[in-house]
Structure formats: structure tokens, C-alpha cells
TIMARTOR-277756 format. One record per atom (N, C-alpha, C, O): residue in three letters; x, z, y. Coordinates in steps of 0.02 Angstrom, whole numbers, padded with zeros to 5 digits, always signed. Atoms other than C-alpha are relative to their C-alpha. Example, Ala and Ser with C-alpha at 12.3 -4.5 7.8 and 13.67 -1.06 7.14 Angstrom:
% TIMARTOR-277756
ala+00045+00000-00059ala+00615+00390-00225ala+00045+00000+00060ala+00097+00033+00059ser-00042-00003-00059ser+00684+00357-00053ser-00039+00037+00055ser-00014+00045+00110
END
This chain:
% TIMARTOR-277756
met+00046-00031-00047met+00769-01340+01827met-00019+00070-00023met-00025+00116+00018asn+00021-00066+00026asn+00719-01195+01713asn+00054+00053+00011asn+00038+00112+00021trp-00053-00049-00014trp+00890-01114+01737trp-00002+00022+00073trp+00011+00080+00088ile+00007-00019-00071ile+00865-01118+01925ile-00058+00049+00007ile-00053+00098+00045leu+00058-00045-00003leu+00694-01037+01901leu+00017+00070-00026leu-00004+00120+00004ile-00016-00065+00027ile+00765-00898+01794ile+00049+00038+00046ile+00045+00099+00051ile-00045-00032-00048ile+00903-00864+01920ile-00039+00027+00060ile-00027+00083+00083ile+00041-00023-00056ile+00777-00854+02062ile-00044+00059-00021ile-00054+00107+00017ala+00040-00056+00027ala+00667-00741+01953ala+00043+00063-00002ala+00018+00117+00014gly-00044-00058+00001gly+00817-00626+01930gly+00014+00027+00070gly+00021+00087+00079ile-00010-00022-00069ile+00845-00622+02117ile-00061+00038+00024ile-00055+00088+00059phe+00060-00036-00018phe+00664-00572+02142phe-00003+00068-00036phe-00029+00116-00009glu-00003-00065+00035glu+00690-00436+02010glu+00045+00048+00038glu+00029+00108+00045thr-00043-00042-00043thr+00834-00371+02117thr-00039+00021+00062thr-00033+00078+00084gly+00040-00015-00059gly+00716-00381+02265gly-00050+00056-00012gly-00060+00099+00031phe+00049-00053+00010phe+00585-00272+02184phe+00033+00067-00012phe+00004+00119+00004ala-00037-00064+00006ala+00715-00141+02137ala+00020+00026+00069ala+00015+00086+00083phe-00019-00019-00068phe+00776-00141+02318phe-00061+00028+00038phe-00057+00080+00070cys+00061-00022-00035cys+00597-00126+02386cys-00023+00068-00025cys-00047+00109+00014met+00019-00064+00027met+00561+00018+02268met+00044+00055+00029met+00020+00109+00047gly-00045-00050-00030gly+00715+00110+02331gly-00017+00014+00072gly-00017+00072+00093arg+00018-00008-00070arg+00666+00081+02512arg-00068+00036+00007arg-00076+00078+00051ala+00065-00033-00002ala+00486+00134+02477ala+00006+00075-00013ala-00029+00115+00018gln-00009-00071+00016gln+00544+00298+02402gln+00034+00037+00056gln+00026+00098+00062glu-00034-00032-00056glu+00650+00333+02557glu-00046+00003+00062glu-00029+00037+00110ser+00044+00005-00059ser+00504+00296+02677ser-00064+00040-00010ser-00075+00070-00063ser+00066-00032+00006ser+00334+00367+02712ser-00049-00037+00045ser-00029-00077+00088gly+00052+00029-00042gly+00170+00313+02788gly-00005-00075-00007gly+00001-00103-00062lys+00010+00073-00001lys+00142+00133+02839lys+00062-00038-00022lys+00057-00089-00056glu-00062+00033+00020glu+00325+00087+02815glu+00006-00001-00076glu+00024-00052-00105ala-00003-00003+00073ala+00318+00145+02633ala-00050-00049-00031ala-00036-00082-00081leu+00052+00046+00025leu+00157+00047+02607leu+00026-00072+00003leu+00016-00110-00045leu-00027+00068-00006leu+00241-00112+02670leu+00054-00013-00052leu+00057-00068-00081trp-00051+00009+00053trp+00389-00084+02553trp-00033-00007-00068trp-00009-00046-00109trp+00035+00006+00064trp+00268-00060+02407trp-00035-00067-00007trp-00038-00095-00062ile+00029+00067+00002ile+00178-00222+02453ile+00055-00051-00015ile+00045-00096-00056ala-00057+00045+00014ala+00346-00312+02457ala+00023+00007-00073ala+00040-00043-00105phe-00017-00012+00071phe+00386-00232+02288phe-00047-00039-00045phe-00025-00074-00091gly+00049+00036+00041gly+00225-00302+02215gly+00009-00075+00004gly+00004-00110-00047phe-00011+00072-00009phe+00258-00475+02288phe+00061-00022-00040phe+00058-00072-00076cys-00061+00017+00037cys+00436-00478+02217cys-00011+00002-00075cys+00013-00041-00111met+00013-00006+00072met+00376-00419+02047met-00042-00059-00024met-00027-00089-00076leu+00043+00056+00019leu+00238-00550+02041leu+00039-00066-00001leu+00034-00104-00049met-00039+00061-00002met+00356-00690+02093met+00051-00002-00058met+00061-00054-00089ser-00048-00004+00054ser+00486-00632+01967ser-00032-00018-00067ser-00005-00057-00106leu+00033+00013+00064leu+00363-00634+01823leu-00027-00071-00004leu-00024-00102-00057leu+00025+00069+00001leu+00285-00800+01873leu+00057-00050-00011leu+00049-00098-00050leu-00057+00045+00010leu+00454-00884+01885leu+00029+00006-00070leu+00050-00044-00100met-00022-00010+00069met+00505-00808+01719met-00045-00039-00048met-00021-00073-00093tyr+00049+00036+00041tyr+00346-00877+01641tyr+00013-00076+00003tyr+00012-00110-00048arg-00012+00072-00008arg+00382-01050+01713arg+00063-00023-00036arg+00065-00077-00065ala-00063+00017+00033ala+00560-01048+01646ala-00007-00003-00076ala+00032-00037-00110leu+00012-00001+00072leu+00491-01014+01473leu-00048-00054-00023leu-00062-00060-00083ser+00049+00051+00014ser+00369-01160+01482ser+00029-00070+00007ser+00082-00079+00038gly-00018+00070-00010gly+00382-01348+01471gly+00049-00026-00051gly+00070+00009-00097pro-00043+00034+00049pro+00493-01471+01380pro+00071+00028-00004pro+00103+00024-00056asn-00068-00027+00000asn+00658-01389+01431asn-00001+00076+00003asn+00042+00106+00036ala+00008-00073-00003ala+00602-01210+01404ala+00063+00035-00026ala+00095+00013-00074ile-00056-00041+00021ile+00738-01080+01391ile-00026+00047-00055ile-00081+00074-00048pro+00023-00047+00052pro+00727-00975+01230pro-00012+00069+00030pro+00025+00091+00074ile+00021-00064-00029ile+00642-00808+01266ile+00056+00052-00001ile+00065+00087+00049gly-00054-00050+00003gly+00789-00701+01209gly+00054-00014+00051gly+00078+00033+00084thr-00051+00018-00050thr+00912-00795+01318thr-00027+00011+00070thr+00006+00040+00113ala+00030-00007-00067ala+00794-00801+01468ala-00007+00073+00019ala+00009+00091+00075tyr+00010-00071-00016tyr+00754-00616+01457tyr+00067+00034+00014tyr+00072+00075+00060ala-00066-00030-00011ala+00937-00568+01442ala+00029-00020+00067ala+00057+00022+00103val-00026+00024-00065val+00986-00675+01592val-00041+00031+00057val-00012+00055+00106trp+00044-00027-00051trp+00836-00616+01694trp+00015+00074+00013trp+00024+00094+00071thr-00014-00071-00008thr+00867-00431+01663thr+00073+00012+00022thr+00087+00059+00059gly-00070-00007-00019gly+01055-00455+01680gly+00010-00012+00075gly+00045+00026+00108ile-00004+00014-00072ile+01037-00533+01853ile-00030+00058+00038ile-00003+00080+00089gly+00032-00056-00033gly+00918-00394+01901gly+00043+00063-00002gly+00047+00099+00048ala-00043-00060+00005ala+01037-00259+01837ala+00061-00006+00044ala+00080+00043+00078val-00058+00010-00043val+01188-00332+01925val-00020+00005+00073val+00013+00037+00113gly+00024-00002-00068gly+01089-00358+02084gly-00018+00070+00022gly-00002+00091+00078ala+00019-00069-00017ala+01017-00182+02080ala+00061+00044+00007ala+00063+00088+00050thr-00062-00038-00006thr+01190-00110+02052thr+00035-00014+00066thr+00057+00033+00101ile-00031+00019-00064ile+01260-00206+02200ile-00041+00028+00059ile-00012+00056+00106met+00043-00027-00053met+01110-00158+02309met+00008+00076+00006met+00011+00103+00061gly-00009-00073-00001gly+01131+00024+02258gly+00065+00020+00034gly+00066+00068+00073ile-00064-00016-00030ile+01313+00024+02308ile-00001-00015+00075ile+00022+00026+00115val-00001+00021-00071val+01287-00070+02472val-00050+00038+00043val-00033+00059+00099phe+00053-00027-00042phe+01122+00003+02533phe-00019+00072-00013phe-00046+00105+00032phe+00022-00067+00018phe+01095+00168+02443phe+00058+00048-00013phe+00048+00102-00041gln-00060-00040+00006gln+01274+00237+02443gln+00011+00028-00071gln+00033+00085-00079glu-00015-00019+00069glu+01285+00244+02253glu+00075-00010-00011glu+00106-00050+00023pro-00073+00005+00011pro+01461+00265+02183pro+00021-00068-00027pro-00014-00098-00068ala-00029+00063+00023ala+01569+00111+02155ala+00063+00017-00041ala+00119+00000-00020thr-00057-00021+00040thr+01679+00182+02018thr+00029-00059-00038thr-00002-00111-00045phe-00032+00054+00038phe+01802+00078+01918phe-00042-00020-00059phe-00053-00080-00069trp+00036+00017+00061trp+01701+00088+01757trp-00067-00033+00015trp-00089-00077-00021arg+00064+00031-00020arg+01538+00046+01844arg+00011-00073+00018arg-00027-00116-00004leu-00015+00068-00019leu+01615-00109+01921leu+00026-00041-00059leu+00010-00100-00066phe-00025+00035+00059phe+01705-00153+01759phe-00057-00023-00045phe-00059-00081-00065phe+00054+00019+00045phe+01547-00151+01655phe-00050-00047+00034phe-00082-00087-00001thr+00040+00048-00036thr+01449-00242+01790thr+00032-00069-00005thr-00003-00119-00014ser-00036+00064+00007ser+01583-00377+01782ser-00008-00029-00070ser-00017-00090-00078thr+00011+00025+00068thr+01566-00389+01593thr-00071-00026-00009thr-00082-00074-00046leu+00070+00024+00003leu+01378-00408+01615leu-00005-00069+00032leu-00039-00113+00006ile+00000+00066-00032ile+01407-00553+01735ile+00031-00052-00047ile+00005-00107-00055gly-00031+00045+00048gly+01524-00632+01608gly-00046-00018-00058gly-00047-00074-00082ser+00048+00012+00055ser+01391-00613+01473ser-00056-00047+00022ser-00077-00090-00016ile+00052+00044-00027ile+01259-00696+01583ile+00025-00072+00003ile-00009-00118-00019val-00029+00066-00005val+01373-00843+01617val+00011-00029-00070val-00002-00088-00082gly-00010+00022+00069gly+01417-00853+01432gly-00065-00023-00033gly-00066-00073-00068leu+00065+00021+00028leu+01233-00860+01382leu-00021-00068+00027leu-00050-00109-00010lys+00017+00065-00030lys+01208-01005+01502lys+00036-00056-00037lys+00007-00108-00052phe-00040+00052+00030phe+01349-01103+01421phe-00016-00013-00074phe-00005-00068-00099val+00015+00010+00072val+01293-01075+01241val-00073-00016-00013val-00093-00026-00070ser+00071+00017+00006ser+01108-01111+01275ser-00012-00069+00026ser+00031-00098+00060asn+00016+00068-00022asn+01020-01275+01308asn-00003-00004+00073asn-00015-00057+00100
END
């Protein structure tokens, strides 16, 4: 269950990066709504991270943090390419792929 929580926390981390990007592109009431969504995603991400680190099957902090930030980094990279027209160069995609491999590897070598 804690692994599911950390994955969802990473997705919320991607969400707050996306909301921040949209807020910076907007103004007025629309920007305010994006900043509220940013705060919600950040809060949910941190609460789920906290829950994944608690209880009898807690994930070690180093592993949880690496997976959490890795999911956020991969998600933010994908969001940047898809929604913010950031470049999808070979090396950027190559290193994003190695990051995904590292996240999966941490899952398999951790409890």
C-alpha cells in the first residue's frame, strides 16, 4: 500500500509542477485558480509522502524520496514536452528513460 501512496504522491508532485507552469502563463483570476490547484497538489503530495513513510510497512526515507522526486521529475519533463513545447531531444529522453529505470530498480531492491 505504501508504494501506491508514494506513486500517487509523485503524480501530485507532477501536478504541482504543471499548475505552476500554467499559473506563470496566466493572469488574474485564472492564475489565482492555478496557484490554488498548485497548493492543493503540493499539500496532497506531501501528505501522501508522509503516509508512505509511516506505519509497519514504511518505505525507507532515502528510497521514498528518490522515487517521489523521480516520478515528479519524469512527469514534469513529460508535461513540459507535451504542454509547454519544451524540446524533446535525444539526450533529454535518454536520461529521462534512465531515471525511470532507476525508479523501477529502487522498487525491486526495497521492501
